[in-house]
N, C-alpha and C positions, 0 to 999 in steps of 0.2 A: 260066808261069801266075802270075798275080798273087794274092797272099793279102791279104785285108783284115784289118786289125787290129781295127777296129770296124765294125759294120754296124748302123745304126739306120734308121728309116724316112726320116729326112731328113739324117743325117750319115754320110758314109762317109770313112774316112781310109785312104789307101794308104800303108803304111810306107815304100815305095820313093820316093814323091814328097813325103813330109812330113818335116819336121825334128823332132828329139827334143822340144823344148819344147812344140810343139803336140800331139804324140802323148801326152806326159805329162799335159798339161792336160786333154785329152779323157778320159784314163783316170781322172783325179781327178774330173772332172765326172760321168762315168758312175757312179762309186762313190757320189758324193754324192746323185745322183738316185735311185739304188736305195735308199740309206739313208733318204732323205726319204719315198719312196713306202712303204717298210716301216713307218716311224713313223706315217704317215697311216693306213694300213690297221689298225694296232694301235689307234690312237685311235678309229677308226670302230667296231671290234669292241667296245671298252669302252663307247662311247656307245650302241651297239645293245643291249648287255646292260643298261645302266642304264635304257633305255627299256622293255625287257621287264620289269624289276624294278618300275618305276613302274606299268606297266599291271597287274601282278599285285597290287601293294599296293592299287591302286584297286579291283580286282575283289573282293578280300577285304574291304576297308573297306565296300563297298556291301552285301555280305552281312551284315556286322555292323550297319550302319545300318538294315537292314531288320528288325532285332530290336526288341522292345519294350524301351524304356528308361524307367523310372519316376522318373528323377532327371536332373540335369544333370551329365554326366561331366566331371571335371576333367582338364586336360592333365597327363600323366604319372601319372594315377591308374590303379590296377590293378583290373580288374574280371574277372568270370567269365561266360562265355556258356553257357547251358543250353537244353535242349529239354524242354518239358513239355506234354503233350497236343497234340503236333504244332505247337507254337508256340515260337519261339525268343525268349529274353529275356536281358538283361544284368542281373547282380546284383553287389552289393558283397560278398555272402556267398560264401565259398570252398567248394569241393566237400566238404571234411571238416567243415564247420560246420553242416550242415543237420539233423543228427539222423536221424530215421527217414523223413523226407520223401524220396521216390524221384524224382530227376530225372536226366536224361541230361546229364552234364557234357561240354561240347564243348571249351572252351579257356579259358585265362587270357589276357586281352588288356590292352593298354595304349593309351591315347589319346596320340598324338604331337602335337607343336607344330603341325604342318601339318593337324591334325584327321583324319589317316588313322589306322588302327588297326594295331597290331603284335601278332602272336601271340607270347606269351611261352612258353606251354606248350600243346601240342596233344594232346587226348585222343582226338578222332575225326577222323582224317585224311580220311575220305571226305566229311565235312561240307563242307569247302572244296575238295574234289577236288584235293588236293595230292599 
């Protein structure tokens, strides 16, 4: 009974009919192919995660841009998101600076260079469905 050293969909090497350099070359090739395939899969997983992260940042930024903003926010500026009378708005005033006025503090946010928003501190997780 013949034993095959390697069996691939297109390459078969019979150790009884092949010489050692060819057999060793195929072993090396097979290992390199597996390593390359593993690296490509790992890179695909990283890219897929980055794509999901970008989609999430876009979703959160859209929610924040739907807020009332009575000023032009500056890139890398830190702002605060609130809800008052079922309406959301962005303010320069922090949650501990309002005095007696009662508002629902949602998050502290920052405008990034790409004009997406980053959440620095989240007070109401259910607001963004995070």
